[in-house]
C-alpha positions in Angstrom: -18.4 -21.2 18.8 -19.6 -24.7 18.2 -20.6 -25.0 21.9 -22.6 -21.8 21.9 -26.0 -22.3 23.6 -27.8 -20.3 20.9 -28.2 -21.6 17.3 -29.5 -19.3 14.6 -30.8 -20.9 11.5 -30.5 -18.4 8.7 -30.0 -17.6 5.0 -27.2 -15.6 3.5 -28.4 -12.0 2.7 -31.7 -12.4 4.5 -32.6 -9.0 6.1 -34.8 -10.7 8.8 -31.9 -12.9 9.7 -29.6 -9.9 9.9 -32.0 -8.2 12.2 -31.6 -11.1 14.7 -27.8 -11.2 14.2 -27.6 -7.5 15.1 -29.5 -8.1 18.3 -27.4 -11.1 19.2 -24.3 -9.0 18.7 -25.8 -6.1 20.6 -26.1 -8.3 23.7 -22.6 -9.9 23.0 -24.2 -13.4 22.9 -22.3 -16.4 21.7 -24.2 -18.1 18.9 -23.7 -20.5 16.1 -25.1 -19.8 12.7 -26.5 -22.6 10.6 -26.8 -21.4 7.0 -29.6 -23.1 5.1 -30.3 -23.9 1.5 -32.2 -21.2 -0.4 -34.8 -23.7 -1.7 -37.6 -23.7 0.8 -38.2 -27.5 0.2 -34.5 -28.3 1.1 -34.7 -26.9 4.7 -35.3 -30.1 6.5 -32.9 -29.2 9.4 -35.0 -26.2 10.3 -38.2 -28.1 9.9 -37.0 -30.6 12.5 -36.0 -27.8 14.8 -39.1 -25.6 14.6 -41.8 -27.5 12.7 -41.6 -25.0 9.7 -39.2 -24.1 7.0 -39.2 -20.3 7.4 -36.1 -18.4 8.6 -34.8 -17.1 10.9 -35.3 -19.7 13.6 -33.5 -19.3 17.0 -32.9 -22.2 19.3 -31.7 -21.3 22.8 -30.4 -24.3 24.8 -30.1 -22.3 27.9 -33.8 -21.7 28.2 -35.2 -24.5 26.0 -36.8 -22.0 23.6 -37.0 -22.6 19.9 -38.9 -20.0 17.8 -39.3 -18.6 14.3 -39.9 -15.0 13.1 -37.5 -12.2 13.5 -39.9 -9.9 15.5 -40.6 -12.6 18.0 -37.0 -13.5 18.3 -35.9 -10.0 18.9 -38.6 -9.5 21.5 -37.4 -12.7 23.2 -33.8 -11.6 23.2 -34.8 -8.3 24.7 -36.8 -9.9 27.4 -34.3 -12.6 28.2 -30.9 -10.9 27.7 -31.7 -7.2 27.6 -31.3 -4.6 30.3 -34.6 -5.6 31.9 -33.7 -9.3 32.2 
């Protein structure tokens, strides 16, 4: 899945990240997980992607969208890949 157009930056055991994973799997989307360090200050890779250090962050190469916050990500996935897309 290295060539998947969607990258999800996440933490192990994060319920907000798992919410996004569930939606990605619901829509059968190929995605790549990038697991980050638990220490907030060590999350440079997500800072470069989104400008912040919070997770989850989704980057969708197909649409050029990168966004944080599970609620916004789930809404985006629904609009972009859901039944109404």
